[in-house]
Backbone as JSON Lines, residues from 0, in Angstrom:
{"i":0,"aa":"X","n":[-0.84,4.51,-16.86],"ca":[-1.49,4.2,-18.08],"c":[-1.28,2.76,-18.51]}
{"i":1,"aa":"X","n":[-0.04,2.27,-18.37],"ca":[0.28,0.91,-18.79],"c":[-0.46,-0.11,-17.93]}
{"i":2,"aa":"X","n":[-0.53,0.16,-16.63],"ca":[-1.22,-0.76,-15.72],"c":[-2.7,-0.81,-16.04]}
{"i":3,"aa":"X","n":[-3.29,0.33,-16.35],"ca":[-4.71,0.37,-16.71],"c":[-4.98,-0.47,-17.96]}
{"i":4,"aa":"X","n":[-4.13,-0.33,-18.96],"ca":[-4.29,-1.12,-20.19],"c":[-4.16,-2.61,-19.88]}
{"i":5,"aa":"X","n":[-3.17,-2.97,-19.05],"ca":[-3.0,-4.38,-18.68],"c":[-4.22,-4.9,-17.93]}
{"i":6,"aa":"X","n":[-4.79,-4.07,-17.07],"ca":[-5.98,-4.49,-16.32],"c":[-7.16,-4.71,-17.26]}
{"i":7,"aa":"X","n":[-7.27,-3.88,-18.28],"ca":[-8.38,-4.04,-19.22],"c":[-8.17,-5.24,-20.15]}
{"i":8,"aa":"X","n":[-6.91,-5.51,-20.5],"ca":[-6.62,-6.62,-21.41],"c":[-6.75,-7.99,-20.73]}
{"i":9,"aa":"X","n":[-6.31,-8.06,-19.47],"ca":[-6.26,-9.34,-18.78],"c":[-7.25,-9.42,-17.62]}
{"i":10,"aa":"X","n":[-8.46,-9.02,-17.88],"ca":[-9.49,-9.13,-16.85],"c":[-10.13,-10.52,-16.91]}
{"i":11,"aa":"X","n":[-10.74,-10.9,-15.82],"ca":[-11.45,-12.17,-15.75],"c":[-12.89,-11.85,-15.36]}
{"i":12,"aa":"X","n":[-13.81,-12.24,-16.19],"ca":[-15.23,-12.12,-15.87],"c":[-15.94,-13.31,-16.49]}
{"i":13,"aa":"X","n":[-16.44,-14.16,-15.62],"ca":[-17.02,-15.41,-16.09],"c":[-18.2,-15.79,-15.2]}
{"i":14,"aa":"X","n":[-19.23,-16.33,-15.82],"ca":[-20.38,-16.83,-15.06],"c":[-20.46,-18.33,-15.31]}
{"i":15,"aa":"X","n":[-20.34,-19.08,-14.22],"ca":[-20.44,-20.55,-14.31],"c":[-21.57,-21.01,-13.41]}
{"i":16,"aa":"X","n":[-22.63,-21.42,-14.0],"ca":[-23.78,-21.84,-13.22],"c":[-24.36,-20.65,-12.47]}
{"i":17,"aa":"X","n":[-24.39,-20.77,-11.16],"ca":[-24.92,-19.69,-10.32],"c":[-23.82,-18.8,-9.74]}
{"i":18,"aa":"X","n":[-22.56,-19.01,-10.14],"ca":[-21.44,-18.27,-9.58],"c":[-20.84,-17.32,-10.61]}
{"i":19,"aa":"X","n":[-20.48,-16.14,-10.14],"ca":[-19.85,-15.13,-10.99],"c":[-18.4,-14.95,-10.51]}
{"i":20,"aa":"X","n":[-17.46,-15.0,-11.43],"ca":[-16.04,-14.84,-11.12],"c":[-15.54,-13.58,-11.8]}
{"i":21,"aa":"X","n":[-14.99,-12.65,-11.0],"ca":[-14.4,-11.44,-11.56],"c":[-13.03,-11.24,-10.94]}
{"i":22,"aa":"X","n":[-12.13,-10.61,-11.66],"ca":[-10.79,-10.36,-11.13],"c":[-9.81,-10.05,-12.24]}
{"i":23,"aa":"X","n":[-8.54,-10.24,-11.92],"ca":[-7.46,-9.96,-12.86],"c":[-6.56,-11.18,-12.98]}
{"i":24,"aa":"X","n":[-6.02,-11.37,-14.16],"ca":[-5.03,-12.43,-14.34],"c":[-3.7,-11.95,-13.76]}
{"i":25,"aa":"X","n":[-2.79,-12.88,-13.56],"ca":[-1.5,-12.53,-12.95],"c":[-0.72,-11.51,-13.76]}
{"i":26,"aa":"X","n":[-0.86,-11.54,-15.06],"ca":[-0.12,-10.6,-15.91],"c":[-0.43,-9.16,-15.59]}
{"i":27,"aa":"X","n":[-1.62,-8.89,-15.07],"ca":[-1.96,-7.5,-14.7],"c":[-1.96,-7.29,-13.19]}
{"i":28,"aa":"X","n":[-2.19,-8.33,-12.41],"ca":[-2.26,-8.12,-10.96],"c":[-0.88,-7.96,-10.32]}
{"i":29,"aa":"X","n":[0.15,-8.61,-10.85],"ca":[1.48,-8.47,-10.27],"c":[2.04,-7.06,-10.46]}
{"i":30,"aa":"X","n":[1.98,-6.45,-11.65],"ca":[2.44,-5.06,-11.77],"c":[1.61,-4.09,-10.92]}
{"i":31,"aa":"X","n":[0.31,-4.35,-10.82],"ca":[-0.54,-3.49,-9.99],"c":[-0.15,-3.61,-8.52]}
{"i":32,"aa":"X","n":[0.13,-4.81,-8.07],"ca":[0.55,-5.04,-6.69],"c":[1.89,-4.36,-6.41]}
{"i":33,"aa":"X","n":[2.82,-4.46,-7.33],"ca":[4.12,-3.8,-7.16],"c":[3.95,-2.29,-7.11]}
{"i":34,"aa":"X","n":[3.15,-1.75,-8.0],"ca":[2.9,-0.31,-8.01],"c":[2.27,0.14,-6.69]}
{"i":35,"aa":"X","n":[1.27,-0.6,-6.22],"ca":[0.59,-0.27,-4.98],"c":[1.55,-0.3,-3.8]}
{"i":36,"aa":"X","n":[2.4,-1.32,-3.74],"ca":[3.35,-1.44,-2.64],"c":[4.37,-0.3,-2.66]}
{"i":37,"aa":"X","n":[4.92,-0.01,-3.83],"ca":[5.91,1.07,-3.93],"c":[5.28,2.43,-3.62]}
{"i":38,"aa":"X","n":[4.07,2.66,-4.09],"ca":[3.41,3.93,-3.83],"c":[3.1,4.08,-2.34]}
{"i":39,"aa":"X","n":[2.68,3.01,-1.69],"ca":[2.4,3.06,-0.25],"c":[3.67,3.35,0.53]}
{"i":40,"aa":"X","n":[4.76,2.71,0.14],"ca":[6.04,2.96,0.82],"c":[6.49,4.41,0.62]}
{"i":41,"aa":"X","n":[6.34,4.91,-0.59],"ca":[6.72,6.3,-0.89],"c":[5.91,7.29,-0.06]}
{"i":42,"aa":"X","n":[4.6,7.08,0.01],"ca":[3.75,7.99,0.79],"c":[4.07,7.91,2.28]}
{"i":43,"aa":"X","n":[4.4,6.73,2.77],"ca":[4.78,6.58,4.17],"c":[6.07,7.32,4.46]}
{"i":44,"aa":"X","n":[7.03,7.22,3.57],"ca":[8.3,7.93,3.76],"c":[8.06,9.45,3.74]}
{"i":45,"aa":"X","n":[7.21,9.91,2.83],"ca":[6.9,11.34,2.79],"c":[6.28,11.82,4.1]}
{"i":46,"aa":"X","n":[5.47,10.98,4.73],"ca":[4.85,11.35,6.0],"c":[5.87,11.29,7.15]}
{"i":47,"aa":"X","n":[6.74,10.29,7.13],"ca":[7.65,10.09,8.25],"c":[8.84,11.04,8.27]}
{"i":48,"aa":"X","n":[9.26,11.53,7.13],"ca":[10.45,12.38,7.07],"c":[10.33,13.63,7.96]}
{"i":49,"aa":"X","n":[9.25,14.4,7.91],"ca":[9.16,15.55,8.81],"c":[9.16,15.14,10.29]}
{"i":50,"aa":"X","n":[8.55,14.01,10.59],"ca":[8.53,13.55,11.98],"c":[9.92,13.14,12.43]}
{"i":51,"aa":"X","n":[10.68,12.52,11.55],"ca":[12.05,12.14,11.9],"c":[12.92,13.37,12.13]}
{"i":52,"aa":"X","n":[12.7,14.41,11.38],"ca":[13.45,15.65,11.59],"c":[13.08,16.28,12.92]}
{"i":53,"aa":"X","n":[11.82,16.17,13.3],"ca":[11.34,16.74,14.57],"c":[11.83,15.91,15.76]}
{"i":54,"aa":"X","n":[12.17,14.65,15.53],"ca":[12.59,13.73,16.58],"c":[13.85,14.21,17.28]}
{"i":55,"aa":"X","n":[14.71,14.93,16.59],"ca":[15.98,15.36,17.16],"c":[15.81,16.35,18.3]}
{"i":56,"aa":"X","n":[14.69,17.02,18.36],"ca":[14.45,18.0,19.41],"c":[14.12,17.29,20.72]}
{"i":57,"aa":"X","n":[14.53,17.89,21.81],"ca":[14.28,17.33,23.14],"c":[12.95,17.84,23.66]}
{"i":58,"aa":"X","n":[12.42,17.16,24.67],"ca":[11.23,17.67,25.33],"c":[10.07,16.7,25.31]}
{"i":59,"aa":"X","n":[8.93,17.21,25.77],"ca":[7.72,16.39,25.87],"c":[7.22,15.94,24.51]}
{"i":60,"aa":"X","n":[7.35,16.81,23.53],"ca":[6.86,16.48,22.18],"c":[7.59,15.28,21.59]}
{"i":61,"aa":"X","n":[8.83,15.05,22.03],"ca":[9.63,13.98,21.45],"c":[8.99,12.61,21.68]}
{"i":62,"aa":"X","n":[8.45,12.36,22.86],"ca":[7.8,11.08,23.14],"c":[6.55,10.91,22.28]}
{"i":63,"aa":"X","n":[5.79,11.97,22.12],"ca":[4.59,11.93,21.29],"c":[4.94,11.66,19.83]}
{"i":64,"aa":"X","n":[5.99,12.3,19.35],"ca":[6.43,12.1,17.97],"c":[6.9,10.66,17.77]}
{"i":65,"aa":"X","n":[7.62,10.12,18.74],"ca":[8.09,8.74,18.61],"c":[6.92,7.75,18.6]}
{"i":66,"aa":"X","n":[5.91,7.98,19.44],"ca":[4.72,7.12,19.42],"c":[4.0,7.21,18.09]}
{"i":67,"aa":"X","n":[3.9,8.43,17.57],"ca":[3.26,8.63,16.26],"c":[4.05,7.92,15.16]}
{"i":68,"aa":"X","n":[5.38,8.01,15.22],"ca":[6.22,7.33,14.24],"c":[5.99,5.82,14.28]}
{"i":69,"aa":"X","n":[6.01,5.25,15.47],"ca":[5.83,3.8,15.6],"c":[4.45,3.37,15.11]}
{"i":70,"aa":"X","n":[3.41,4.1,15.52],"ca":[2.05,3.75,15.11],"c":[1.9,3.82,13.6]}
{"i":71,"aa":"X","n":[2.45,4.87,13.0],"ca":[2.33,5.01,11.55],"c":[3.09,3.93,10.83]}
{"i":72,"aa":"X","n":[4.27,3.6,11.32],"ca":[5.06,2.55,10.69],"c":[4.35,1.2,10.78]}
{"i":73,"aa":"X","n":[3.76,0.9,11.93],"ca":[3.01,-0.35,12.09],"c":[1.79,-0.36,11.17]}
{"i":74,"aa":"X","n":[1.06,0.75,11.13],"ca":[-0.13,0.84,10.28],"c":[0.23,0.69,8.81]}
{"i":75,"aa":"X","n":[1.29,1.33,8.38],"ca":[1.72,1.22,6.98],"c":[2.15,-0.2,6.65]}
{"i":76,"aa":"X","n":[2.86,-0.84,7.56],"ca":[3.31,-2.21,7.34],"c":[2.13,-3.17,7.26]}
{"i":77,"aa":"X","n":[1.18,-3.02,8.18],"ca":[0.02,-3.89,8.19],"c":[-0.82,-3.7,6.93]}
{"i":78,"aa":"X","n":[-1.08,-2.45,6.56],"ca":[-1.93,-2.22,5.38],"c":[-1.25,-2.69,4.1]}
{"i":79,"aa":"X","n":[0.06,-2.51,4.0],"ca":[0.76,-2.98,2.81],"c":[0.8,-4.51,2.78]}
{"i":80,"aa":"X","n":[0.96,-5.14,3.95],"ca":[0.97,-6.6,4.01],"c":[-0.39,-7.18,3.64]}
{"i":81,"aa":"X","n":[-1.46,-6.56,4.13],"ca":[-2.8,-7.02,3.8],"c":[-3.07,-6.86,2.31]}
{"i":82,"aa":"X","n":[-2.66,-5.74,1.76],"ca":[-2.83,-5.52,0.31],"c":[-2.05,-6.54,-0.49]}
{"i":83,"aa":"X","n":[-0.84,-6.81,-0.04],"ca":[0.01,-7.78,-0.74],"c":[-0.57,-9.19,-0.64]}
{"i":84,"aa":"X","n":[-1.08,-9.56,0.53],"ca":[-1.65,-10.89,0.75],"c":[-2.95,-11.09,-0.03]}
{"i":85,"aa":"X","n":[-3.69,-10.01,-0.16],"ca":[-4.98,-10.09,-0.85],"c":[-4.75,-10.36,-2.32]}
């Protein structure tokens, strides 16, 4: 709720000549970015925890689980980095 109010209070919408500028000021974009990053990390941990518990078992499935863990960790890192950079 607080982030939504900040986004509404500190929005940027301006038309200069033939160009339109829309976005958020830093006062609202930084808390939104922090929230997005923490939520992404939390959801990734929720997904990885069952896989990490399954990792202890031996067998063919173990290699598949480890590949899935690595792929998900890389995907989560890349998507969070892109979101943060944007």
